[in-house]
C-alpha positions in Angstrom: 0.2 -0.4 0.4 1.8 3.5 -0.9 2.2 6.3 1.4 -0.2 9.0 0.9 1.2 12.3 -0.2 0.9 15.7 1.8 -2.2 17.2 1.6 -2.9 20.8 1.5 -6.5 22.5 1.9 -7.9 26.3 1.6 -11.4 27.9 2.4 -12.7 31.2 1.9 -16.2 32.0 3.8 -18.5 29.5 5.3 -16.9 26.8 3.3 -14.5 24.0 4.9 -12.5 21.4 4.0 -12.1 18.0 5.1 -8.9 15.9 5.0 -7.9 12.3 5.2 -5.3 9.9 4.5 -7.4 6.9 4.3 -10.4 5.9 2.4 -13.5 7.0 3.8 -16.8 7.9 2.6 -17.6 11.8 3.8 -21.5 13.1 2.7 -22.1 16.6 4.5 -25.8 18.1 3.9 -25.1 21.8 3.8 -27.5 25.0 3.6 -26.1 28.4 3.2 -28.2 31.3 4.4 -28.2 35.4 2.7 -26.5 37.2 6.4 -28.5 37.3 9.3 -31.3 35.4 7.6 -30.8 31.9 9.1 -33.5 31.2 11.6 -32.0 31.0 15.2 -34.2 27.7 16.9 -36.0 24.7 14.5 -35.3 23.5 11.7 -35.0 26.2 8.3 -37.0 25.8 5.1 -34.7 24.4 2.7 -36.1 25.7 -0.5 -33.4 27.2 -2.7 -31.9 30.8 -1.5 -32.6 33.8 -3.3 -30.9 37.3 -2.7 -32.2 39.6 -0.8 -31.5 42.9 -0.9 -32.8 45.9 1.4 -36.1 47.8 0.4 -35.1 51.4 -1.0 -35.5 54.2 1.7 -38.5 55.5 -1.2 -40.6 54.6 -4.0 -42.6 57.6 -4.2 -39.4 60.2 -4.5 -37.0 59.6 -7.2 -33.6 58.5 -5.2 -31.7 60.5 -8.3 -28.6 63.3 -8.1 -29.2 66.9 -8.7 -32.8 67.3 -10.8 -33.1 70.3 -13.2 -34.5 73.2 -12.0 -35.7 73.9 -15.4 -35.4 71.5 -18.6 -34.4 72.6 -21.5 -35.4 71.4 -24.9 -36.8 68.0 -24.7 -40.2 69.6 -25.8 -41.4 67.0 -28.4 -40.1 63.9 -26.4 -41.7 65.1 -23.5 -45.4 66.0 -25.0 -45.6 62.3 -26.5 -45.0 61.1 -22.5 -47.1 63.5 -21.3 -49.5 61.9 -24.3 -49.2 58.4 -22.8 -49.3 59.2 -18.6 -52.3 61.1 -19.4 -54.1 58.3 -21.1 -55.9 55.1 -19.9 -52.5 52.9 -19.3 -51.0 50.1 -20.3 -48.5 51.8 -22.2 -44.5 51.4 -21.9 -42.5 54.4 -22.9 -38.7 53.8 -23.6 -36.0 56.6 -23.1 -32.7 55.4 -24.6 -29.6 57.3 -25.2 -25.9 58.0 -24.0 -25.2 57.9 -20.3 -25.2 62.0 -19.2 -27.8 62.8 -21.9 -30.3 63.6 -19.6 -33.0 60.3 -19.7 -33.1 60.4 -15.7 -33.9 64.1 -15.8 -36.3 64.1 -18.7 -38.0 61.2 -16.4 -37.9 63.0 -13.0 -39.7 66.1 -14.5 -42.3 63.7 -16.2 -42.3 61.8 -12.9 -43.1 65.3 -11.1 -46.0 66.0 -13.3 -47.7 63.1 -13.8 -48.0 63.6 -9.7 -48.6 66.7 -9.4 -50.8 67.6 -12.6 -52.3 64.7 -13.6 -53.1 62.8 -10.1 -51.3 59.8 -10.8 -49.1 57.7 -8.0 -45.4 58.0 -9.0 -43.7 55.0 -8.1 -39.7 55.0 -9.0 -37.0 51.9 -9.0 -33.6 51.6 -9.7 -33.4 49.0 -11.8 -29.6 49.5 -12.4 -29.1 46.0 -11.0 -31.0 42.7 -10.1 -30.9 43.5 -6.3 -32.1 46.6 -6.2 -34.5 46.1 -9.1 -35.8 43.2 -7.3 -36.4 45.1 -4.0 -37.8 48.3 -5.4 -40.5 46.7 -7.2 -41.4 44.1 -4.3 -41.6 47.4 -2.0 -43.7 48.7 -5.1 -46.2 46.0 -4.2 -45.9 46.6 -0.6 -47.1 50.4 -1.5 -50.1 49.1 -3.9 -51.6 46.8 -0.9 -49.2 43.5 -0.9 -49.4 42.0 2.4 -46.4 41.1 4.5 -46.7 37.5 4.3 -47.2 38.0 0.2 -43.7 39.9 -0.1 -41.9 37.6 3.0 -42.9 34.9 0.6 -41.8 36.4 -2.1 -38.6 37.7 -0.7 -37.7 33.6 0.1 -38.3 32.3 -3.1 -41.6 30.7 -2.2 -43.9 32.5 -4.5 -43.0 34.3 -8.0 -42.3 38.0 -7.1 -42.9 39.5 -10.7 -46.1 38.5 -10.2 -47.0 39.5 -7.1 -46.2 43.1 -8.1 -47.8 42.8 -10.8 -51.2 42.0 -9.6 -50.9 44.5 -6.9 -49.8 46.9 -9.9 -53.0 45.4 -12.6 -55.3 46.1 -9.2 -54.3 49.4 -8.1 -57.3 51.2 -6.9 -55.0 54.4 -8.2 -53.7 55.2 -12.1 -50.0 55.2 -11.5 -46.5 56.3 -13.0 -43.6 53.4 -12.9 -40.6 54.6 -13.7 -37.4 52.1 -14.3 -34.4 53.9 -14.2 -30.6 52.9 -15.5 -32.0 49.9 -17.1 -29.3 49.4 -18.9 -28.4 45.7 -18.7 -32.2 44.9 -20.4 -31.8 41.4 -19.9 -32.3 41.7 -16.1 -35.8 43.0 -17.0 -36.3 40.4 -19.6 -34.7 37.3 -16.9 -37.8 37.9 -14.4 -40.5 39.1 -16.7 -40.7 42.6 -14.4 -41.5 44.4 -17.6 -45.0 44.4 -17.8 -48.0 46.5 -18.9 -51.0 47.1 -17.4 -54.0 48.8 -17.8 -53.6 50.5 -14.5 -50.9 52.7 -15.5 -48.0 53.6 -17.7 -44.2 52.2 -17.4 -41.5 54.5 -17.8 -37.9 53.0 -18.4 -34.7 54.6 -18.8 -31.8 53.0 -20.1 -28.2 52.9 -22.2 -29.3 50.2 -24.5 -30.6 51.4 -27.9 -31.7 47.9 -29.4 -32.8 45.7 -26.9 -35.9 43.3 -28.2 -37.8 44.4 -25.5 -38.2 48.1 -27.1 -39.9 46.2 -30.1 -42.4 44.3 -28.5 -46.1 45.3 -28.8 -47.2 47.9 -27.2 -43.7 49.5 -26.2 -43.0 53.0 -27.6 -39.2 54.0 -28.0 -37.5 57.2 -27.8 -34.1 58.2 -28.7 -32.6 61.1 -26.7 -29.3 63.0 -27.7 -27.3 66.0 -26.5 -29.0 69.7 -26.3 -29.3 71.8 -29.2 -26.4 74.6 -28.6 -28.9 77.2 -27.4 -30.5 75.3 -24.8 -27.2 74.2 -23.6 -26.1 77.7 -23.1 -29.2 78.2 -21.3 -28.4 75.1 -18.6 -24.7 76.8 -17.8 -27.1 80.6 -17.6 -29.5 78.5 -15.3 -26.8 77.2 -12.8 -24.0 79.8 -13.2 -26.2 82.9 -14.2 -23.3 86.2 -13.1 -19.7 84.0 -14.6 -20.3 84.7 -17.8 -22.2 86.3 -20.9 -24.5 84.5 -23.3 -21.7 84.2 -25.8 -18.9 83.3 -23.1 -21.7 80.2 -22.0 -22.1 79.5 -25.7 -18.7 78.9 -25.8 -18.3 76.5 -23.0 -21.1 74.8 -23.9 -20.1 74.1 -27.7 -16.5 72.8 -25.8 -18.7 70.4 -24.3 -20.7 69.1 -26.5 -23.8 70.5 -24.7 -24.1 67.1 -23.2 -26.4 67.8 -20.3 -24.4 65.8 -17.6 -21.1 67.9 -18.6 -23.0 71.1 -18.5 -24.7 70.3 -15.0 -21.8 69.6 -13.8 -19.6 72.6 -15.5 -22.5 75.1 -13.8 -22.2 73.7 -10.6 -18.8 74.1 -10.3 -18.7 77.7 -11.8 -21.8 78.1 -9.5 -20.0 77.1 -5.9 -16.2 78.4 -6.2 -15.0 79.0 -2.8 -10.9 79.5 -3.0 -11.6 80.5 -6.9 -13.7 82.6 -9.0 -13.1 81.9 -12.5 -15.1 83.6 -15.4 -16.7 81.4 -18.1 -14.1 82.4 -20.1 -11.7 81.4 -17.7 -13.4 77.8 -17.4 -13.2 77.7 -21.0 -9.1 78.3 -21.4 -8.9 75.6 -18.8 -11.2 73.2 -20.3 -8.6 72.8 -22.9 -5.7 71.6 -20.4 -8.0 69.4 -17.8 -11.2 68.5 -19.7 -12.8 65.6 -18.0 -10.8 66.2 -14.8 -12.0 69.3 -14.6 -15.7 69.2 -15.1 -15.8 66.6 -12.8 -15.0 68.8 -10.1 -18.2 70.0 -10.4 -20.2 66.6 -8.6 -21.2 66.8 -5.0 -18.9 64.8 -2.5 -21.1 62.2 -1.4 -24.2 60.2 -2.5 -24.9 57.3 -3.7 -24.8 56.0 -7.8 -21.6 58.6 -7.9 -19.8 56.9 -10.8 -22.8 58.2 -12.6 -22.9 61.5 -11.7 -18.8 61.9 -12.9 -18.1 62.2 -16.9 -15.0 60.5 -16.1 -16.6 57.7 -15.1 -20.3 57.2 -15.8 -19.6 55.8 -19.0 -17.2 53.0 -17.8 -20.4 51.2 -16.4 -21.2 50.6 -20.1 -17.7 49.1 -21.0 -17.3 47.1 -17.4 -21.0 45.5 -18.7 -19.7 44.8 -21.6 -16.7 43.2 -20.4 -18.5 41.2 -18.0 -20.9 39.9 -20.4 -17.8 38.5 -22.8 -17.1 41.8 -24.9 -14.3 43.3 -23.5 -12.9 44.3 -27.2 -15.2 47.1 -26.7 -13.0 48.8 -24.5 -10.0 48.7 -26.7 -12.1 50.1 -29.6 -13.8 53.1 -28.0 -9.8 53.9 -26.9 -8.8 53.6 -30.4 -11.5 55.8 -31.2 -10.4 58.3 -28.8 -7.1 59.1 -30.6 -9.4 60.5 -33.1 -11.8 63.5 -33.1 -15.4 63.2 -32.0 -16.6 64.0 -36.0 -18.0 61.3 -37.8 -15.8 58.3 -38.4 -16.1 56.7 -41.8 -16.6 52.6 -41.6 -13.9 52.3 -44.1 -11.2 53.6 -41.8 -12.1 50.7 -39.6 -11.7 48.1 -42.5 -8.4 47.4 -41.7 -8.9 46.5 -37.8 -11.8 43.7 -38.9 -9.5 42.5 -41.9 -6.4 41.8 -39.1 -3.9 44.6 -40.4 -4.0 47.0 -38.2 -1.8 45.8 -35.0 -3.8 45.8 -32.4 -3.6 42.5 -31.0 -1.1 43.1 -28.7 -3.6 45.4 -26.3 -5.0 44.4 -23.6 -7.7 43.7 -24.2 -6.6 42.4 -27.5 -8.7 44.0 -30.4 -8.5 41.0 -32.9 -10.1 40.9 -36.2 -12.8 38.7 -35.5 -13.8 40.6 -32.8 -14.1 43.8 -34.5 -17.7 43.6 -35.8 -19.2 42.2 -32.3 -17.5 44.9 -30.2 -18.6 47.8 -32.7 -22.1 46.8 -32.2 -22.0 46.5 -28.7 -20.7 50.2 -28.9 -24.0 50.8 -30.9 -26.0 49.2 -28.5 -24.8 50.8 -25.7 -25.5 54.5 -27.1 -21.6 54.8 -26.8 -21.4 55.7 -30.2 -24.1 56.2 -33.2 -24.2 55.5 -36.6 -24.4 58.6 -39.1 -24.0 58.9 -43.2 -22.2 62.2 -43.9 -21.6 62.8 -47.5 -22.3 59.4 -48.6 -19.8 57.6 -46.3 -21.4 55.3 -43.3 -20.2 56.6 -40.3 -19.8 56.1 -36.5 -20.0 58.6 -34.1 -18.8 59.1 -30.2 -19.4 62.1 -28.3 -16.4 64.3 -27.4 -16.5 64.6 -23.9 -16.4 61.0 -23.7 -13.5 60.6 -25.8 -11.8 62.4 -24.0 -12.5 60.0 -20.8 -11.5 57.6 -22.3 -8.6 58.8 -23.2 -7.5 59.8 -20.4 -7.6 56.3 -19.2 -5.6 54.7 -21.6 -3.0 52.7 -20.1 0.3 54.5 -20.7 1.6 51.3 -22.1 -0.4 51.3 -24.9 -0.5 55.0 -25.8 2.4 54.5 -28.3 0.7 51.2 -30.3 -2.8 53.0 -30.4 -1.4 56.5 -31.8 0.7 54.6 -34.4 -2.2 52.3 -35.3 -5.0 55.2 -35.7 -2.0 57.2 -37.8 -1.8 53.8 -40.0 -5.5 53.8 -40.5 -5.7 57.1 -41.4 -2.9 56.8 -43.6 -4.4 53.7 -45.5 -7.7 55.6 -45.9 -6.3 58.3 -47.6 -7.5 59.0 -51.1 -5.2 57.7 -54.3 -4.8 60.7 -55.3 -8.3 61.2 -57.8 -10.2 64.5 -58.0 -13.9 62.5 -58.0 -16.1 63.9 -55.6 -15.9 60.6 -53.2 -11.9 61.6 -52.9 -12.6 64.8 -51.6 -15.5 64.0 -49.3 -12.8 61.5 -48.3 -10.6 64.0 -47.4 -12.8 66.5 -46.0 -14.5 63.7 -43.4 -10.4 62.7 -42.3 -9.1 66.0 -41.9 -10.6 66.4 -37.8 -9.2 63.1 -37.1 -5.7 64.0 -38.2 -5.8 66.9 -35.9 -7.5 65.0 -33.1 -4.4 62.6 -33.5 -1.8 65.0 -33.6 -3.2 66.6 -30.5 -3.8 63.3 -28.6 0.0 62.6 -29.7 1.3 66.2 -28.6 -0.3 65.8 -25.2 1.5 62.5 -25.0 5.0 63.2 -26.5 4.2 60.9 -29.2 4.5 63.3 -31.8 6.2 61.5 -34.9 7.5 62.4 -38.7 4.7 60.2 -40.0 2.1 61.9 -37.9 3.1 65.2 -39.5 3.4 64.0 -42.8 0.0 62.4 -42.8 -1.4 66.1 -41.3 0.5 67.5 -44.1 -1.1 65.3 -46.9 -4.4 65.7 -45.8 -4.4 69.6 -45.3 -2.9 69.0 -49.2 -5.9 67.3 -50.0 -8.4 69.3 -48.4 -6.6 72.8 -49.9 -7.7 70.4 -53.6 -11.2 70.2 -52.4 -11.5 74.0 -52.5 -11.6 74.1 -48.3 -8.7 76.5 -48.1 -9.5 77.8 -44.6 -10.0 74.0 -42.7 -6.7 73.4 -45.2 -4.8 76.0 -42.9 -6.0 75.4 -39.8 -4.9 71.9 -40.4 -1.6 72.7 -41.6 -1.2 75.0 -39.4 -1.7 72.7 -36.3 0.6 70.6 -38.2 3.2 73.1 -39.1 2.9 74.0 -35.1 3.2 71.0 -33.7 6.6 69.3 -35.4 8.4 72.4 -35.0 7.8 72.1 -31.0 7.9 68.4 -30.8 10.6 68.0 -33.9 12.4 71.0 -34.0 12.6 74.0 -37.1 14.9 72.4 -39.1 13.2 68.8 -39.7 12.9 68.0 -42.7 8.5 67.0 -41.6 8.6 70.4 -40.2 9.7 72.3 -43.3 7.2 70.1 -44.8 4.5 71.5 -43.1 5.8 75.0 -42.9 5.7 75.0 -46.6 2.4 73.4 -47.0 0.7 76.6 -45.7 1.9 79.1 -48.6 -0.2 77.3 -51.5 -3.0 77.9 -49.3 -2.6 81.2 -47.4 -1.7 82.2 -51.5 -5.5 81.3 -52.3 -6.5 83.0 -49.5 -5.3 86.2 -51.2 -2.6 86.2 -48.1 0.1 87.5 -50.2 2.2 89.2 -48.0 1.6 87.0 -45.0 2.8 83.9 -47.2 6.1 85.6 -48.6 6.8 86.3 -44.8 6.5 82.3 -44.1 7.8 81.2 -47.1 11.4 83.4 -47.6 12.7 81.9 -44.2 11.0 77.6 -44.8 13.0 78.4 -48.8 16.2 79.6 -46.7 15.7 76.6 -43.9 15.1 73.8 -46.8 18.5 75.0 -48.5 20.2 75.1 -45.9 19.2 72.0 -44.5 18.1 69.8 -47.3 20.0 71.2 -50.3 19.2 73.5 -53.4 18.1 69.7 -55.4 15.6 68.6 -53.1 12.4 68.1 -53.9 11.1 69.8 -50.5 13.5 72.6 -51.2 12.1 73.0 -54.5 8.6 72.8 -54.0 9.1 76.1 -51.4 10.7 78.2 -54.1 7.8 77.3 -56.3 5.6 78.3 -54.1 7.6 81.5 -52.9 8.1 82.8 -56.7 4.2 82.4 -56.8 3.7 84.9 -53.9 6.3 86.9 -55.7 4.8 86.8 -58.8 1.4 88.4 -57.0 3.2 91.0 -55.0 4.5 92.1 -58.6 8.1 91.2 -57.8 8.3 89.2 -61.4 12.2 89.5 -61.3 12.6 87.5 -58.5 9.6 85.5 -59.3 11.3 84.3 -62.8 14.6 84.1 -61.1 13.1 81.4 -58.5 10.8 79.7 -60.9 13.7 79.1 -63.7 16.0 77.2 -60.8 12.7 75.4 -59.8 12.3 74.2 -63.6 15.5 73.1 -63.7 15.5 71.3 -60.7 12.6 69.7 -60.9 13.5 68.3 -65.1 17.3 67.3 -63.2 15.6 65.6 -60.2 11.8 64.2 -61.5 12.2 64.2 -65.2 10.9 66.2 -68.0 7.1 63.8 -68.0 7.0 64.5 -64.1 3.4 66.3 -63.1 5.2 68.7 -61.3 7.5 69.3 -63.7 4.6 70.4 -66.3 3.4 72.2 -63.6 6.4 74.7 -63.1 6.0 74.9 -67.3 2.4 75.9 -66.9 3.9 78.5 -64.4 6.3 80.0 -66.7 3.8 80.6 -69.1 1.3 82.5 -66.8 4.5 84.3 -65.2 5.5 85.4 -69.2 2.2 86.7 -69.6 2.4 88.8 -66.9 5.9 90.1 -68.4 4.5 90.8 -71.1 7.1 88.3 -72.7 4.4 87.1 -75.8 7.4 86.7 -78.5 7.0 82.6 -79.1 3.9 82.2 -76.6 1.5 80.5 -78.4 4.2 77.5 -79.9 5.1 77.0 -76.0 1.3 76.9 -75.1 0.5 74.6 -77.7 3.8 72.5 -77.1 3.1 72.1 -73.9 -0.6 71.3 -73.8 0.6 68.1 -76.6 3.3 67.4 -73.9 0.4 67.1 -70.9 -2.2 65.4 -72.8 0.8 62.6 -73.7 1.9 62.4 -70.3 -1.2 62.8 -68.3 -4.0 62.2 -70.4 -6.3 65.2 -71.8 -8.5 65.2 -68.3 -5.7 65.6 -66.2 -6.2 69.1 -64.1 -2.7 69.8 -65.2 -3.9 69.2 -69.1 -6.6 71.5 -68.6 -4.3 73.9 -66.6 -2.0 74.2 -70.0 -5.5 74.4 -72.1 -6.1 77.2 -70.6 -2.9 79.0 -71.0 -2.6 78.2 -74.4 -6.9 79.9 -74.6 -5.1 83.0 -72.7 -2.2 83.4 -75.2 -4.9 83.2 -78.3 -7.2 85.9 -76.5 -3.9 87.8 -76.4 -3.4 87.4 -79.9 -7.2 88.8 -81.1 -8.5 85.2 -81.9 -11.5 85.4 -79.7 -13.3 82.9 -81.4 -10.4 80.1 -80.6 -10.0 81.3 -77.0 -13.8 81.2 -76.4 -13.6 77.5 -77.7 -10.9 76.3 -76.1 -12.1 78.0 -72.7 -15.0 76.4 -72.9 -12.8 73.5 -73.2 -10.8 73.9 -70.3 -14.0 74.8 -68.5 -15.6 71.5 -68.9 -12.2 70.0 -67.5 -12.1 72.3 -64.4 -15.8 71.6 -63.5 -15.3 67.4 -64.3 -11.9 67.7 -62.1 -12.6 70.0 -59.0 -16.6 69.8 -58.9 -19.2 73.0 -59.9 -18.5 74.8 -56.7 -14.8 74.7 -56.4 -13.2 78.3 -56.1 -10.5 77.7 -59.1 -13.0 76.8 -61.7 -14.2 80.6 -61.7 -10.7 81.6 -62.7 -11.4 79.8 -65.8 -15.1 81.1 -66.3 -13.6 85.1 -66.2 -11.5 84.0 -68.7 -14.3 83.3 -71.0 -16.4 86.3 -69.8 -13.3 87.8 -71.4 -13.2 86.1 -74.5 -16.9 86.9 -75.2 -16.0 90.4 -74.8 -13.8 90.6 -76.9 -16.1 89.2 -79.6 -18.6 92.1 -78.7 -20.8 89.4 -76.4 -21.4 91.8 -74.0 -24.6 90.0 -72.6 -23.1 86.8 -72.4 -19.6 88.2 -71.1 -21.4 90.2 -67.9 -23.3 87.2 -67.3 -20.6 85.1 -66.6 -18.5 87.9 -64.9 -21.6 88.7 -62.5 -21.6 84.9 -61.5 -18.0 84.7 -60.9 -17.9 88.5 -58.9 -20.9 86.8 -57.1 -19.3 83.2 -56.5 -16.2 84.6 -55.6 -17.7 87.2 -52.9 -19.3 84.1 -51.3 -16.7 81.8 -51.0 -13.4 83.7 -50.5 -14.6 87.0 -49.0 -15.8 90.3 -50.3 -12.0 91.8 -49.6 -10.4 89.2 -51.6 -8.2 90.2 -54.0 -9.9 87.9 -56.9 -12.9 88.9 -55.5 -12.1 92.3 -56.0 -10.5 91.9 -59.7 -13.9 90.4 -60.4 -16.5 93.2 -59.2 -14.0 95.5 -61.0 -14.1 93.3 -64.4 -18.0 93.0 -64.1 -18.2 96.6 -63.7 -16.3 97.2 -66.8 -18.4 95.0 -68.9 -21.9 96.6 -68.1 -20.2 99.9 -68.5 -18.7 100.5 -71.7 -18.6 97.9 -75.2 -15.7 96.9 -76.6 -14.1 98.7 -79.7 -14.3 96.5 -83.0 -11.5 94.6 -83.3 -9.8 95.7 -79.4 -8.7 92.6 -77.6 -9.0 92.1 -74.4 -6.2 91.2 -71.6 
């Protein structure tokens, strides 16, 4: 007989461990009781144990946090809910939406009105957990007349608790409104059949869950609650802190907080109850850019239950914790990735590489593997953490800015680098391929705020790289080419400033970013500002990169365009000749940048009245562009426009008009009708028509250019002024016969 090995045992709670070295049979009968519930004498009942929670202090008064003095907006949903409460009963109303959007505030207001104005018995139950729901509903049964014995039997599991509750609700002598607040896990309601219609009253459920099958059952009406309109959000701040600043100052804070009711309530409370500090709205707005979520949460009271639901830095973690417990921890990883972008719509195409396993996010904790992206995305949608929207024909998801800030603040330091790198890689993969289609332009505009968001997150945590700066420069260029010059300048300036701060002024990525602002300032008519920026950039590029580097040539090219507009034609000519020689040598004769330089040279020759051989050179360039780039390429269209200008200068107005029409069609096909550059060809068409005596057609096109430039570029833009002057000239004086128009 072998000797038994050493034995070890551990027990926790009320468990026991028996150990023996021989062959023995042990049988034990154990009965478990909730703490303090076992009888002192006699034999206890051995039925199934059920969790027992203490009854709430009240079901007649909403035990919630700070209720709004005035409920702003929400008029439509309140009208529908009031109608339901005033009716005969039997309906179930569901309010669903993002945590912090004010669902409980709406329910509280309806509860108050139902009791005060409609004579309803108001019943309020915390449905956030099984225990609180069960205890609250049994308390409701007691309120509606259930006897102590019935309640004890239900509490002990000897009687169906939900059936007891609904029996007494159905037979209530008074009509009622029952609020099931914070039912964020509809499964709790479904498991015990706690949600039922009744002819005696109305049920109102508040939940973050947007897509539960329970909400689609017969007799259930679902209402989505979002953030407040800006003006109503401004009023919330003014309600709470009327002396902290002006209406406009409150509007700025409301906009920065994304009009989220919880954030507005906390911000207003903070401003209204400061003791050691006395910030104004403007000061609070400045502080928000530094501290964001942590600053907002200072407005919460220091005590009270359900504190996590009253903090913007914690309220959404409840949903993420619930998803993790339900087997979807990847939802947290996906939301952390989204937090490295902006609170603008994120095209689903941007996330496609993650679903295909090409984003390198398997090393996160929790890992985000390809197979789990779709379930995680659906879970975030189901729990109102993101919304599905469509923007410019692109299917997108969108998260609230305050939510993203709070999630970003909780990202572990060890994972920030990985997430920032993945976010940048996904942006680069989603960039258009350089085509000038309308879809490519809208894609670039959609990606621009996310590039800015990534730069901001990277700046905050010292994660800025040359690659992330170059991505921003590239997107700024795409947005510029799409014609949204103001947005492009904002992105390009952010890229340049961020790069200079983290990488240094002479880093090649910084030089690219600084140079990228030049053409945008040029198009905005800010010529002197562009020249002041590009002169030192060009010198830094010469010194750091050398005269033949493509980035040095790009800086020189942009500088000469500005000098051309400022009238320094000689300096512009010297620079452009060097650029053309350098691009021919470095890139080749057929490169698009080389051909663009030749187009620019033709424009400069016209400005300098160097017309000898111009038409021949323009015809040669147009042919080269058609062969190398294709007849529809925008640089080919530019060359065609340059040739038409030469024909117009030569007095060949009819030929010029035909060629301008071709160029105009090419511009519209490439850029779209609303693009400002299309107007440059249209005004030349007007000149060609005027030169032929087609005064009415010329005037109509001149008027269109003047009006559209004023609307797009502004009244004071140099090109708007020039268009207005030309329109006045066309209307005032008919051209002399045979006189060409410059």
